[in-house]
N, C-alpha and C positions, 0 to 999 in steps of 0.2 A: 242579326249584325252586332259585333261586340267592337266597343269603341274604346280605344286605350292609348291612342296617341293622337298628337294636334292634325297629322295628316288625316286620321280616321274620322276626326271632327268634321274637317272639310268634306270627306266624303259622304258623311252623314247629312250634312247641311244639303248638299248638291242633291242627294237622294230625297231629303225632306221637301224640297221644292219640285222635284220631279214627281213627287207621291201627291202633293197639293194638286199640280196640274193634272193629273190623271184623275184623281177624286173629282174634281170640277168637271172633267169632262165626261165621267161616269154618271152625273147627275143633269147634265145639261139637257137631255132630251126629256127630263121630266117636268121641265120649267115652262112658263109661259114665256112668249117672245121676250117681254120685257125683261124678265130675270136671266134669261137665256144669254142675252147679250152682256149682262154684268158678269155672269160666270165665264163666259168668253174670254173678256177682258182679263179676269183673274189667271184663267188659265194660261193665256199667252204671258201675262206678266211674272207668273210663277217659272215659266221656261227661260225667259229672260234672265231672271235672278240665278238660277241653276247655272245657265251658260256663263254669267258674269262671275260666279264663284269658281268655276272651273281654272279661270286665269289665275286666281288667287292662289290656288293649291299649286300651280306649276312654279311660282316665283317664290314660296313661301318655305323658310326653314325656321322653326320655332321649337325646337326640340326639348327645350327647358319646360314646356306646358303640357308635355305627355303625362306626368303624374297627376296633373290637375285635370285633364282631360279625362281620365280614367276615373279620378274619385267623382267627378260631376255625374258621370253616367251611372257610376255605382250607387249614387244617392239619388238618383232620378232614373231608374231603370225603365220606366214608362215612356220615356224618350225614344227607346229602341223601337216600339210597337207603334207605327203610325196609326194615328186614329182617324178613320174615314169620318165625313159627315153622314149622320144617319139619314138613310133613305125612307124611314119610317114616320116621316114627320111632314107637316105643310112648310113649304120653302117660300121664304118671303126675303126682302132685302135685309131685313134685321137678323133672320136667322143665319143668312150667309154671312154677312158682316161680323157676327158675334164669333162664329166659328173661324172665320179667316183671321180676327183679332187675336183670340185665344191659342191658335195654333203658333202664329208668329211670335206672340209673346216668348213662348218657350224657347226659341231660338235666340230671341234677344236677351232674355235672361242668362243663357248660356254664354254668349260671348261678352256680356257685361262681368260675368264671375271670372272668365278667363283673363279679360283685359285687367281686372285689380290685380291679378297675380302674375301678369307679365313682368319680367325682370329687364328685359333689354328695351332700348327704345325702339329698335326696328320691330321687335315683336310688338310692342305697345302700338306702334304705327300701324301695322298691318291689321291687328285685332280691331283697333278703332275705324280703319277702313271698312272692314266688313261690317262692323256693329252699325256704321253710318248706312252703309249699303242696306242692311236689313230695316233700320228706322226709317228710311226714305222710302223704301219700297211699301212697308205698310201704311205709311202716312199718303203715298200718293194713291194706293189702292182704297184707302178710306176716304179720301177726298173724292175719288171718283165714284164711290158708292153714294156718298151724300149727292153729289150732281145728278147720279142716276135716281135716285129717289125723288128729287126734284121735278124729274120730268112728268 
């Protein structure tokens, strides 16, 4: 996938969350019951984030950010290739939480970069909404992980 426009950034973000869900699904059977419940929660939350973002794409026109979108992905080509969680390691809450946090931080940094460069108020508003959705999503998942570890 090549990302050159803001609409392709939305497509990439939806794909990111879809791939995160698929990745969690692929390791679920490798986990004990306790961690499988946690991964199942992540899987469903990632699907919800993807669905929420589909709605944003339908209502958004921010063509002035196309150049910045292209530049960001040109400088960060590793974002195009999704990084699966390694199945060659022992899984526990900390490993899963670190992976989730690291992957989502990449998306947050992308939207912070675009928000800093948005020139119109409506563009800034939409990017801020998506950024907030991403930040709240990872915050909620991390809080659930912490509660899960306390069980």
